[in-house]
N, C-alpha and C positions, 0 to 999 in steps of 0.2 A: 504494500500500500504506500503510495507516494503522498507526501503532504504538500499542500500548496504553501506559498511563501507566508501567507497569513491564513490562519484557521479560526473559525468562529466556534466557540464551545457553547453547547446548550446544556442546561441543567448541570452547571459546572460546580455544584456544591462539593462533590467528592474531590475534585481537583483542588479546589480552594482549601478544603480542610487538610489535605495532605501537604500542600504548600505551606500553610500556617504551621503545621507540625514540624516540617523540615526547618523552617526559620527559627522556631522556638528551640528546637534541639541544638541547632548550630550556635545560637546566642548563649544558651545555658552552659555549654561546654562541659557537660557532665562526663563521667568516665565512659569510655567507648563511644563518644559522640560522633567520631569520624565514621566508624562502622555503621552506626545508626543512621547518620546522614546519608551514607551511600545507599543503604536499604530504602530510606524514605525517598531519595531521588529516583531510584528505580521504580518505586511505587508511584511517584508523581508522573513519570513518563508513561507507566502502564495506564494510569487513570486518564491521562490525556489521550492516549491511543484508544482506550476503550470508549471514551466519550465521542471521539470522532467516528469510530467504527459503529457505535450504536446509532449514530445519526445517519450513517450511510447505508446500513444493512438492515436486515430484518430485526427490528427492535425487539420483537417478542422473543425470538430465539436468544438474543443477547441477554435479555432479562432472565431467561430460564437458566442460562449458563452462569450468570452472576449468582442466582439463587443456589445452584449446585456448589459453586465455589464457596459461598458463605456457609453452606451446610458442612462442607469439608472442613473449613476453619473451625467451626463450632464442635465438630466431632473428630478432631485431629487424633485423639487417643483411641478411637474405635476402628474396627474393621468395617468398611463400607462396601456394599456391593453395587454394581451397575444397575441391577434391578431396583434396589432401594432408591437410588438417585433418579432413575427414570420414572418411578412412581411418584416421587416428590414433585416433579415438574410435568407430569402427565405426558411424557413422550415415550416412544418405544426405545428400548435399550440401543438398538442399532442406529436410530435417528439421533438420539442424544449423543452417542459416540461420534457420529459424523459431524454434527453441529459443533460439539465441544472442540473437536480437533480443528475445524475451520476457524473458529473464533479465537482459541487460545494458542494454537500451533502445537498442542500436546494432546496425547491420549488422556483419558480420565485418570488412569492409574499413574501415568507419568506426572501429571499435574499434582495429584494428591501427594505423591512422594516428594515433589519439589516443595510443597507447603510444609510437609513434615521436616524436610532437611533444613529449610529456612528457620523453622522453630528450633531444630536441634542446634543450629549455629548459635542462636541466642542463648540457649541453655548451656552450651559448652563455654561460651564467653563469660557467662555469669560465674562459671568455675566452681560451683558448689555441688555438682553432681558428677559421678563417674560416667563413662561412656555407656556402660551397661544400664545405669539408671536413666540416662537420657533416652536410650532405646526403649526402655519399658514405659516411660512417661508418654512416649509417642505411639505406643501400641505395638511395637515390634517385640515379638516373643523371642526372637533369635538375634542376639547382638551382632553376630557375624554377618547375618543377612543385612542388618541395619548398616553395618560398616561398608558392605559391598555397594549398597544403594547410595550411601553418602559419597563414597569414592567415585562412583559412576557419575554423579551429578557435579561434585565439587572438584574432582581430579586429584584429591588428596584424602587420606584417611581422617576419621574424626580426631584421632590422637595427634596427627600432624597438624590439623587445623587448630587444635587446642594449643599446641606448642608455638605455632606461628602467631596466633592472635592473642594469647594470654601472656606468653613468656617472650615473644618477639624473636624467636629463633627457629 
């Protein structure tokens, strides 16, 4: 999707809220503020992209995908099935999979794993939980499977991520 030189945003409250959160985080300079600012900037870009996409495409499908993503965030610790998600938004599992991939660029499971790994990074940086505990908090029963998913998405293991971001080496 190419962007025009100037874009108009409609219903821009989500974009505005993320932008305010980004500015507040940057100004407060609390511990890990740079990491948080990076995540918020990515979220800001995502919200701008979603806003433009929602106004250019089938808005109904976009709203349903947003509802699925919100459900994933609220149920990050649980096992979620495609059937459960499709019933939530009253779409067939096959159609939900197709629409979800078109809108987000990821399959439903890939996206859910990305949400989990983003949360894992926050928990690891907080530094008060072991990798095994982080995996359990996010609903992974096997810490080695969690580590494989983490490495696949981030390119480094959770332990390497911990050392790089908490200890700086």
